[in-house]
N, C-alpha and C positions, 0 to 999 in steps of 0.2 A: 504494500500500500504506500509506504514511504517513497519507494523508488518511482512508483506510478505517479504520485502527486508531484514529485520533483521534475518529472519529464514534461509536465504540462507547460504549454506556452501561454503567452499573455492573452490571446484570443480564444484559447480552448475553454470549453464549458463541460462540466461534469455534474451529473446528477447521481448521487449515491442514495440507494434505496436499501433500507435494512432496519433491523430492530436490535438494539443492544442486548435484549434478552434472548434473541433467537440466533443471531449471527455473530459468533465469536471466531476469532482467528484460530487456525489450526496450530500455528506456532505461537511464540510469545507475542503478547500485545493484545490490545482490544481496540482496533482502529475506529470503529463507529463511536464507541464510548469516549475514547481519547479525543477524537475530533469534536465531539459535542462539549466535552469538558473544556476544550481550548476555545470554544466560542463560535464554532461554525454555525451558520444560519441553519436552523432545523425546523421542519414542519412536522407536526404530530397529527396522526390520524387517530381519532378516539371514538369513532362510530363503527360498530360492528354491523356489517350489512349482509354478509354471506349466509349466516344462519337465520332462517325465517321462522323456525319453530321456537317460540318463546322460552320453552324449558331448556332447549339445547343452547340457545343464545345466552341464557343465564350461566350455564356451565362455562361457555367460552369467556364470558366476562370474569368469572371467578379465576379461570386460568390466566387471564391477562393481568390480574392483580397478584398472581403468584400463589393463589390458594389451591394448590394441586390436590391435596387430600380431600378437601371439601368438594371440589369439582368431580373427582372420581367417585366419591360417595353419592353425589347427586346423580351421576350417570348410572351408578348401580341401582339407586332407588327408582330410576326411570326404566329399569329393565334393559339398559343398553350394554351392560357388562355381563359376559357369560364366561364362567370359569369351569373348565372340564379337567379334573386332576389326571385322569388316565391319558397318557401321551398319545397312544394310537387312536383312541376314541376322539381325542381333541383334534388331531390332525385330520381325521376323516370329516369331522363336523366343520372344520374351517374350510376344507376343500368343497364340501357340499354347499355351504352357505355362499362361498365365493362363486362357484359355478352357477348357482341359482340367480345371483344378482351381483355381478362383478363391479358394476358402476356404483360408486358411492360407498363401497365397502372398505373399511380400514382394518387390516390384520396386524396386530402387535404381537410379535413372536420373539421373545428374548432368546439369546443363545445359551442361557443357563438352564439348569434343571428345574427352575421354578415354573409354576403353572403358567402357560401361555394364555393370553386373554384375547378374545375376539370382541372388538367394540363396533357396534353397528349404529 
């Protein structure tokens, strides 16, 4: 990021789009956060428009405030979290659900031995 910014010429224009809570550098540094702390002009989007379902929108709002536990609990209360402890059964169910409706389906599958969760 530093090298990129130093290569800019006087008439170059750059629009950086990102979220300091979502886009962190792979290596050392936090370019978005550091630029904001240094006073770069920043526009903030604070209206959630993608989620039309009020219950799901509330979950997204909780996540945007960093309330992950509460958001997951709310998703669970809405019947959107499904836990299947048996690995073979879980993978079959994930495949079945995905094949039935691949568009709009999010599969969260950690690489650990913990129970994988399918969130719809």
